[in-house]
C-alpha positions in Angstrom: -18.5 3.5 -13.3 -19.3 5.0 -9.9 -16.7 6.0 -7.4 -16.9 6.3 -3.6 -17.1 9.8 -2.1 -13.7 9.3 -0.7 -12.1 9.3 -4.1 -10.4 12.1 -5.9 -9.2 12.6 -9.5 -5.6 13.5 -10.2 -3.7 13.9 -13.5 0.0 13.8 -14.3 1.5 15.0 -17.6 4.7 14.6 -19.5 6.1 15.7 -22.8 5.8 13.1 -25.6 8.9 11.9 -27.5 8.8 12.7 -31.2 9.1 9.0 -32.2 6.0 8.0 -30.2 2.9 7.3 -32.4 0.7 9.5 -30.2 3.0 12.5 -31.0 1.1 13.0 -34.2 -2.2 13.7 -32.4 -1.1 14.9 -28.9 1.4 17.3 -27.5 1.5 15.9 -24.0 0.9 12.5 -22.5 -1.3 12.3 -19.5 -2.2 9.6 -16.9 -5.3 10.3 -14.9 -5.9 8.4 -11.7 -8.9 8.0 -9.4 -7.5 7.6 -5.9 -9.2 6.8 -2.6 -8.0 9.4 -0.2 -8.5 7.2 2.8 -6.5 4.2 1.6 -4.3 6.2 -1.0 -5.0 3.3 -3.4 -5.4 3.9 -7.2 -8.9 2.6 -7.9 -9.0 3.4 -11.7 -6.6 4.8 -14.3 -6.7 6.1 -17.8 -4.3 7.7 -20.2 -4.1 9.0 -23.8 -2.7 6.2 -25.8 -3.2 5.1 -29.4 -4.4 1.6 -28.6 -6.9 0.5 -26.1 -4.7 -2.5 -25.2 -2.0 -0.1 -24.1 -4.3 1.8 -21.8 -5.7 -1.4 -20.4 -2.2 -2.7 -19.6 -1.2 0.5 -18.0 -4.3 0.4 -15.9 -3.3 -3.2 -14.8 0.0 -1.9 -13.7 -1.4 1.0 -11.6 -4.7 0.0 -10.1 -4.5 -1.3 -6.6 -1.2 0.4 -5.9 -0.6 3.1 -3.2 0.0 6.4 -4.8 1.5 8.0 -1.7 4.0 5.2 -0.9 4.1 2.8 -3.9 5.4 5.0 -6.7 8.9 3.3 -6.7 7.2 -0.1 -6.9 5.0 1.1 -9.8 8.0 2.6 -11.7 9.9 -0.7 -11.2 7.0 -2.7 -12.5 6.6 -0.4 -15.5 10.3 -0.8 -16.3 10.0 -4.6 -16.0 6.8 -5.2 -17.8 5.9 -2.3 -20.1 8.1 -1.8 -23.2 6.0 0.6 -25.2 7.6 3.6 -26.7 5.9 5.7 -24.0 7.5 3.9 -21.1 9.7 6.8 -19.9 6.9 9.3 -20.6 4.5 7.2 -18.5 7.0 7.2 -15.6 7.4 11.0 -15.8 3.6 11.5 -15.9 3.1 9.0 -13.0 5.6 10.9 -10.9 3.9 14.2 -11.8 0.5 12.7 -10.6 2.2 11.5 -7.4 3.7 14.9 -6.7 0.3 16.6 -7.3 -1.4 14.0 -5.0 1.2 14.7 -2.2 0.8 18.5 -2.5 -3.0 18.0 -2.3 -2.6 15.8 0.8 -0.4 18.4 2.4 -2.8 21.2 1.6 -5.7 19.3 3.1 -3.8 18.3 6.2 -5.0 20.7 9.0 -1.6 20.2 10.8 0.2 21.8 7.9 -1.8 25.0 8.2 -0.6 25.4 11.8 3.0 25.0 10.9 3.0 28.0 8.5 
């Protein structure tokens, strides 16, 4: 898949619960997002899950949403539609990705350099 030049890649991580099946092969859960910096929309998503179906469903919940302003909406939809063992971990990783994205935006904003 090719991405527009206006896209960036950002990852969020979270610790995995011991009862989650991926705990046997991974120490952390990650969600990686391709985000269009101009629109702030998630254009693609992936994560380290045991089943491809899980990854596809998570992608369905995240793609097309605004990472800067739509995290609460994404979390709500995850809570309403995704009942995998990794639900809470996914939310933590998504919030981590959101925080990284917001820091990146602030660091790239020329106005923030003047306020220091």
